[in-house]
C-alpha positions as CSV (number, residue, x, y, z in Angstrom):
1,M,-29.8,-2.0,31.9
2,N,-27.3,-4.5,30.5
3,A,-24.7,-3.1,28.0
4,P,-25.2,-4.3,24.5
5,A,-23.1,-7.3,23.4
6,P,-20.0,-6.3,21.5
7,L,-20.0,-6.7,17.7
8,S,-18.3,-9.9,16.4
9,T,-15.3,-9.5,14.1
10,R,-17.6,-10.7,11.3
11,A,-20.2,-8.2,12.1
12,I,-17.6,-5.4,12.2
13,L,-16.3,-6.5,8.8
14,E,-19.9,-6.4,7.4
15,K,-20.1,-2.8,8.6
16,L,-16.8,-1.8,7.1
17,I,-17.5,-3.4,3.7
18,A,-20.7,-1.3,3.4
19,F,-18.6,1.9,3.2
20,P,-17.5,2.2,-0.5
21,T,-14.1,3.7,0.4
22,L,-12.6,3.6,-3.1
23,C,-9.1,5.0,-3.5
24,R,-9.1,8.6,-4.6
25,T,-12.5,9.2,-2.9
26,E,-13.6,10.3,0.5
27,N,-13.4,8.0,3.5
28,V,-14.8,10.3,6.1
29,E,-17.9,8.3,6.9
30,L,-15.9,5.1,7.6
31,I,-13.4,7.1,9.8
32,D,-16.4,8.6,11.7
33,W,-17.7,5.2,12.4
34,I,-14.3,3.7,13.5
35,E,-13.6,6.7,15.7
36,A,-16.9,6.5,17.4
37,F,-16.4,2.8,18.0
38,L,-12.9,3.4,19.5
39,R,-13.9,6.4,21.6
40,N,-16.7,4.3,23.1
41,L,-13.9,2.0,24.3
42,G,-12.0,4.9,25.9
43,A,-9.4,5.2,23.2
44,R,-7.3,8.3,22.7
45,C,-7.9,9.3,19.0
46,L,-6.0,11.6,16.7
47,R,-7.6,12.3,13.3
48,V,-5.2,13.6,10.7
49,P,-6.6,15.1,7.5
50,G,-5.1,14.3,4.1
51,E,-4.5,16.8,1.3
52,Q,-7.9,16.3,-0.2
53,T,-11.3,17.1,1.3
54,G,-13.0,14.3,3.1
55,R,-10.0,12.0,3.4
56,F,-8.5,11.2,6.8
57,N,-6.1,9.1,8.7
58,L,-6.9,8.0,12.2
59,F,-4.5,7.0,15.0
60,A,-5.8,5.6,18.3
61,S,-4.2,4.4,21.5
62,I,-5.5,2.2,24.4
63,G,-3.5,1.7,27.6
64,P,-0.7,3.6,29.3
65,E,1.3,6.3,27.6
66,T,4.6,4.4,27.3
67,D,7.1,4.0,24.5
68,D,6.9,0.2,24.3
69,G,3.5,-0.4,22.7
70,I,2.6,-2.2,19.5
71,V,1.0,-0.6,16.4
72,L,-1.5,-2.5,14.3
73,S,-1.9,-0.8,10.9
74,G,-4.2,-1.0,7.9
75,H,-5.5,1.1,5.0
76,S,-9.1,2.0,4.7
77,D,-9.3,2.4,0.9
78,V,-10.1,-0.3,-1.6
79,V,-9.6,-0.6,-5.4
80,P,-12.5,0.1,-7.8
81,V,-14.9,-2.5,-8.9
82,E,-16.0,-0.9,-12.2
83,G,-15.9,-3.3,-15.2
84,Q,-15.3,-6.4,-13.0
85,P,-17.8,-9.3,-13.3
86,W,-19.0,-9.5,-9.7
87,T,-21.7,-12.0,-8.9
88,T,-22.5,-10.3,-5.6
89,D,-22.9,-6.7,-4.4
90,P,-19.2,-5.8,-3.7
91,F,-20.3,-3.4,-0.9
92,A,-22.6,-5.8,0.9
93,M,-20.8,-8.7,2.5
94,T,-22.3,-11.9,1.3
95,E,-21.7,-15.4,2.7
96,R,-21.9,-18.1,0.0
97,D,-20.3,-21.6,-0.3
98,G,-18.3,-21.1,2.9
99,K,-16.8,-17.8,1.8
100,L,-17.4,-14.1,2.8
101,Y,-17.5,-12.0,-0.4
102,G,-17.1,-8.3,-0.7
103,R,-14.6,-5.7,-1.8
104,G,-11.9,-5.4,0.8
105,T,-12.6,-8.7,2.6
106,S,-9.0,-9.7,2.1
107,D,-7.4,-6.4,1.2
108,M,-7.7,-5.3,3.8
109,K,-10.8,-4.6,5.8
110,G,-10.7,-8.1,7.2
111,F,-7.6,-7.0,9.2
112,L,-9.3,-3.6,10.1
113,A,-12.1,-5.6,11.6
114,C,-9.6,-7.7,13.6
115,M,-7.9,-4.4,14.7
116,L,-11.2,-3.2,16.2
117,T,-11.7,-6.5,17.9
118,A,-8.2,-6.2,19.3
119,A,-9.1,-2.7,20.6
120,H,-12.2,-4.1,22.4
121,H,-10.0,-6.9,23.9
122,A,-7.4,-4.4,25.1
123,A,-9.9,-1.9,26.5
124,H,-11.3,-4.6,28.8
125,R,-7.9,-5.6,30.2
126,T,-7.1,-3.7,33.3
127,T,-3.5,-4.9,33.4
128,L,-2.0,-3.4,30.2
129,R,1.6,-2.5,30.9
130,A,2.0,-1.1,27.4
131,P,-0.4,0.5,24.9
132,L,-2.1,-0.9,21.8
133,H,-2.0,1.6,18.9
134,L,-4.2,1.4,15.9
135,A,-3.4,3.2,12.6
136,F,-5.9,3.6,9.8
137,S,-4.7,5.3,6.6
138,H,-6.3,6.5,3.3
139,D,-5.2,6.1,-0.3
140,E,-2.7,3.3,0.1
141,E,-3.8,1.7,-3.1
142,I,-2.5,4.6,-5.3
143,G,1.1,4.4,-3.9
144,C,0.9,4.8,-0.1
145,V,0.2,8.5,-0.5
146,G,-2.2,9.1,2.3
147,V,-0.3,7.8,5.3
148,H,2.4,10.5,5.1
149,S,0.5,13.2,6.9
150,M,-0.2,10.9,9.9
151,L,3.4,9.7,10.1
152,R,4.7,13.2,9.9
153,D,2.5,14.2,12.8
154,L,3.5,11.2,14.9
155,A,7.2,11.8,14.2
156,A,6.8,15.5,15.2
157,Q,5.4,14.3,18.5
158,G,8.3,12.0,19.1
159,F,6.1,8.9,19.0
160,K,7.8,5.7,19.8
161,A,6.6,2.1,19.9
162,R,8.2,-1.4,20.1
163,G,7.1,-2.3,16.6
164,C,4.4,-2.2,13.9
165,V,2.3,-5.0,12.3
166,I,1.0,-4.1,8.8
167,G,-2.0,-6.4,8.3
168,E,-1.8,-6.9,4.5
169,P,-3.1,-10.3,3.5
170,T,-0.3,-12.8,3.8
171,S,-2.3,-15.9,4.9
172,L,-0.9,-15.0,8.4
173,H,2.7,-15.7,7.4
174,V,5.2,-13.2,8.7
175,I,6.9,-11.0,6.1
176,S,10.1,-9.2,6.9
177,G,10.7,-7.4,3.7
178,H,9.3,-6.1,0.4
179,K,10.4,-4.1,-2.6
180,G,10.0,-0.3,-2.8
181,K,8.4,1.5,-5.8
182,L,9.0,4.5,-7.9
183,A,6.4,5.7,-10.5
184,A,7.4,8.2,-13.1
185,K,6.1,9.9,-16.2
186,I,8.0,10.7,-19.4
187,S,6.4,13.6,-21.4
188,C,7.6,13.6,-25.0
189,H,7.0,16.9,-26.8
190,G,7.3,17.1,-30.6
191,L,5.9,19.3,-33.4
192,A,2.5,18.8,-35.0
193,A,2.2,18.6,-38.7
194,H,-0.1,17.2,-41.4
195,S,0.5,13.5,-41.9
196,A,0.9,14.1,-45.6
197,N,4.2,15.9,-44.7
198,P,5.4,14.1,-41.6
199,D,9.0,15.4,-42.1
200,R,7.7,18.9,-41.3
201,G,6.9,17.8,-37.8
202,C,8.5,15.9,-34.9
203,N,6.6,12.7,-33.9
204,A,6.2,12.6,-30.2
205,I,5.0,9.0,-30.3
206,S,8.3,8.0,-32.0
207,L,10.2,9.8,-29.3
208,A,8.2,7.8,-26.7
209,A,8.8,4.5,-28.5
210,D,12.6,5.3,-28.4
211,M,12.3,6.0,-24.6
212,I,10.4,2.7,-24.1
213,K,13.1,0.8,-25.8
214,T,15.6,2.4,-23.5
215,I,13.6,1.3,-20.5
216,E,13.6,-2.2,-21.9
217,H,17.4,-2.1,-22.2
218,L,17.8,-0.7,-18.7
219,Q,15.6,-3.5,-17.4
220,E,17.9,-6.1,-18.9
221,D,20.9,-4.3,-17.4
222,L,19.1,-4.3,-14.0
223,K,18.5,-8.0,-14.3
224,T,22.0,-8.9,-15.4
225,N,24.2,-6.4,-13.6
226,G,22.1,-4.9,-10.8
227,A,21.8,-6.1,-7.2
228,A,20.2,-9.4,-6.5
229,D,18.3,-10.9,-3.5
230,D,17.2,-14.5,-3.8
231,H,14.7,-14.2,-1.0
232,F,12.4,-12.6,-3.6
233,E,10.5,-14.5,-6.2
234,V,11.9,-11.9,-8.7
235,P,15.4,-11.5,-7.3
236,Y,16.3,-8.2,-8.9
237,S,14.8,-4.7,-9.3
238,T,12.4,-4.2,-12.2
239,M,11.5,-1.4,-14.6
240,Q,8.5,-1.5,-16.9
241,V,6.1,0.7,-18.9
242,G,2.4,0.5,-17.9
243,L,0.7,3.4,-19.6
244,I,1.1,5.4,-22.8
245,R,-1.1,8.2,-24.2
246,G,-0.4,10.1,-27.4
247,G,-1.9,11.5,-30.5
248,V,-5.3,13.1,-31.3
249,A,-6.0,12.0,-34.9
250,L,-4.4,9.6,-37.4
251,N,-3.7,12.3,-39.9
252,I,-1.9,14.6,-37.5
253,V,1.8,14.1,-36.5
254,P,1.5,13.9,-32.7
255,D,3.1,16.7,-30.7
256,L,2.7,15.1,-27.3
257,C,3.0,11.5,-25.9
258,D,3.1,10.6,-22.2
259,V,4.6,7.3,-21.0
260,Q,4.3,6.2,-17.4
261,F,6.6,3.6,-16.0
262,E,7.5,2.1,-12.6
263,M,10.4,0.6,-10.8
264,R,10.1,-2.1,-8.2
265,L,13.2,-1.8,-6.2
266,L,15.0,-4.2,-3.9
267,P,15.2,-2.7,-0.3
268,G,18.0,-0.1,-0.2
269,A,18.4,0.0,-4.0
270,D,19.0,3.5,-5.3
271,P,16.9,4.3,-8.5
272,Q,18.9,7.5,-9.3
273,P,21.7,6.0,-11.4
274,W,19.1,4.3,-13.7
275,L,17.0,7.5,-13.9
276,D,20.2,9.4,-14.8
277,R,20.9,7.0,-17.6
278,L,17.3,7.5,-18.9
279,Q,17.7,11.2,-18.7
280,E,21.0,11.0,-20.6
281,H,19.3,9.2,-23.5
282,A,16.4,11.7,-23.5
283,T,18.9,14.6,-23.8
284,Q,20.7,12.9,-26.7
285,L,17.4,12.3,-28.5
286,C,16.6,16.0,-28.2
287,V,20.0,16.9,-29.7
288,E,19.4,14.6,-32.6
289,R,15.8,15.7,-33.3
290,P,14.9,19.4,-33.8
291,H,11.8,20.5,-31.9
292,A,12.0,17.6,-29.5
293,R,11.7,18.1,-25.8
294,I,11.5,15.3,-23.2
295,E,10.7,15.7,-19.5
296,I,10.9,13.0,-16.8
297,E,8.9,13.5,-13.6
298,T,8.7,11.3,-10.5
299,L,5.1,10.9,-9.6
300,N,5.3,8.8,-6.5
301,A,7.8,6.7,-4.5
302,Y,7.8,4.7,-1.3
303,P,10.7,2.7,0.2
304,G,11.1,-1.0,0.6
305,L,11.1,-2.9,3.9
306,D,14.0,-4.8,5.2
307,T,13.6,-5.9,8.8
308,S,16.5,-7.8,10.2
309,E,16.0,-11.5,10.9
310,E,17.6,-10.9,14.3
311,E,15.1,-8.2,15.3
312,S,13.4,-9.3,18.5
313,F,10.0,-7.9,17.5
314,L,10.0,-10.0,14.4
315,R,10.9,-13.1,16.4
316,D,8.0,-12.4,18.9
317,I,5.5,-12.1,16.1
318,M,6.8,-15.3,14.5
319,R,6.3,-17.1,17.8
320,I,2.6,-16.1,17.7
321,T,2.1,-17.3,14.1
322,G,4.3,-20.4,14.4
323,D,6.5,-19.4,11.4
324,N,10.0,-20.9,11.5
325,R,11.3,-18.2,9.2
326,A,10.1,-14.9,7.7
327,S,9.4,-14.5,4.0
328,R,9.6,-11.6,1.5
329,I,7.0,-10.3,-0.9
330,G,7.1,-8.5,-4.2
331,F,4.1,-6.2,-3.6
332,G,4.6,-3.0,-1.5
333,T,3.0,-1.8,1.8
334,E,3.2,1.2,4.1
335,G,5.8,-0.7,6.2
336,G,8.8,1.0,4.8
337,L,7.3,4.4,5.5
338,F,6.6,3.5,9.2
339,N,10.2,2.4,9.5
340,E,11.5,5.5,7.7
341,Y,9.4,8.1,9.6
342,L,9.3,6.5,13.1
343,N,12.4,4.3,13.1
344,M,10.6,1.2,14.4
345,P,10.8,-2.4,13.3
346,V,7.9,-3.5,11.0
347,V,6.5,-6.8,9.9
348,V,3.7,-7.5,7.5
349,C,1.2,-10.2,8.5
350,G,-2.6,-10.4,8.1
351,P,-5.4,-12.8,7.2
352,G,-6.6,-13.6,3.7
353,S,-4.7,-13.9,0.5
354,I,-3.2,-11.3,-1.8
355,D,-4.1,-13.6,-4.7
356,R,-7.8,-12.6,-4.2
357,A,-7.2,-8.9,-3.9
358,H,-8.2,-6.4,-6.7
359,K,-10.4,-9.1,-8.4
360,A,-14.1,-9.7,-8.9
361,D,-15.7,-11.7,-6.1
362,E,-12.9,-11.0,-3.6
363,Y,-13.4,-13.0,-0.4
364,I,-12.0,-14.2,2.9
365,L,-12.8,-17.5,4.5
366,P,-14.5,-17.4,7.9
367,E,-11.8,-19.5,9.4
368,E,-9.2,-17.0,8.1
369,L,-11.0,-14.2,9.8
370,D,-11.2,-16.2,13.0
371,A,-7.4,-16.9,12.8
372,G,-6.8,-13.2,12.3
373,E,-8.9,-12.4,15.4
374,C,-6.9,-14.9,17.4
375,F,-3.6,-13.4,16.1
376,V,-4.4,-9.9,17.2
377,K,-5.7,-11.0,20.5
378,R,-2.4,-12.8,21.2
379,I,-0.6,-9.6,20.3
380,V,-2.7,-7.8,22.9
381,E,-1.8,-10.5,25.5
382,T,1.9,-9.6,25.0
383,L,1.0,-6.1,26.3
384,L,-0.3,-7.4,29.7
């Protein structure tokens, strides 16, 4: 009996889209399917559980066990679709008007499909001199939190590779750097009172407003006096408030208000001096206002990426894509963590456009998916 024909990259993508792997939810069914696909190709697979039930990372290798392989990496989770005006089912890939619609088509199940095609291509090459590695992570969309357990395991094993390609959607342009991120929460505690006698209380929302003004002043200082890098569209580190929650009723002086803010940091930038200044102001506010208490807590952070223009791995990937120079992006990826844990050069390059990510009717063009397939196959050819 003849073996069944291999799935096309498009057919693989259709399978992947059908798994609704929203961030902060389980991805076990998708990982089961990918692992079965790879084991059928003879891949060596390592499944690494995350901190929450039903969430997993998967690392697979094809070829000899040497230290000069290449890692292709992508995250399995997608952002929610709730409240978005989709005109197609986001979890059933739909072809319409020359576009392939579905949540994750660009960000970034399109690249995951290309990774599995690359695995099939590698598995049927008998002359691999170096391995192809595939890394699938969970919960990247909430701050690159899921990949840590996999990278810790690989680092403990002494894993080495020549370099890593993170396949975020860059229209297949090679990216050598991006900013890091720090997310934090300011909890402002006051004293509740009846609104008819507000002086008997301490208004937590007023405390929060003062802290927000301080963040705005620090942002201006970052822009004017902080480090700068003109390779980025926004050439300085940024600091901004994104969430605020406080109060329970209009006639009660609020005793609690939480503010969440983030910093987008140039590669290598240290956030601590700016956090220290924020803490100094919080301390002064509490001295001035009886019953006030302010806590600042870092919720999540990941490093930026800064791959040298002279790095040979970067140059090799640029030869494949035809880029004359590498670019830098403002959004973050898991690339800085791969570099930090495993001390390997990292580039970001994948099919599709980030401009379509996280929106209703996300799509990838068939020709972009084809170009992504060609890209990863050429990477495999470098391992022969």
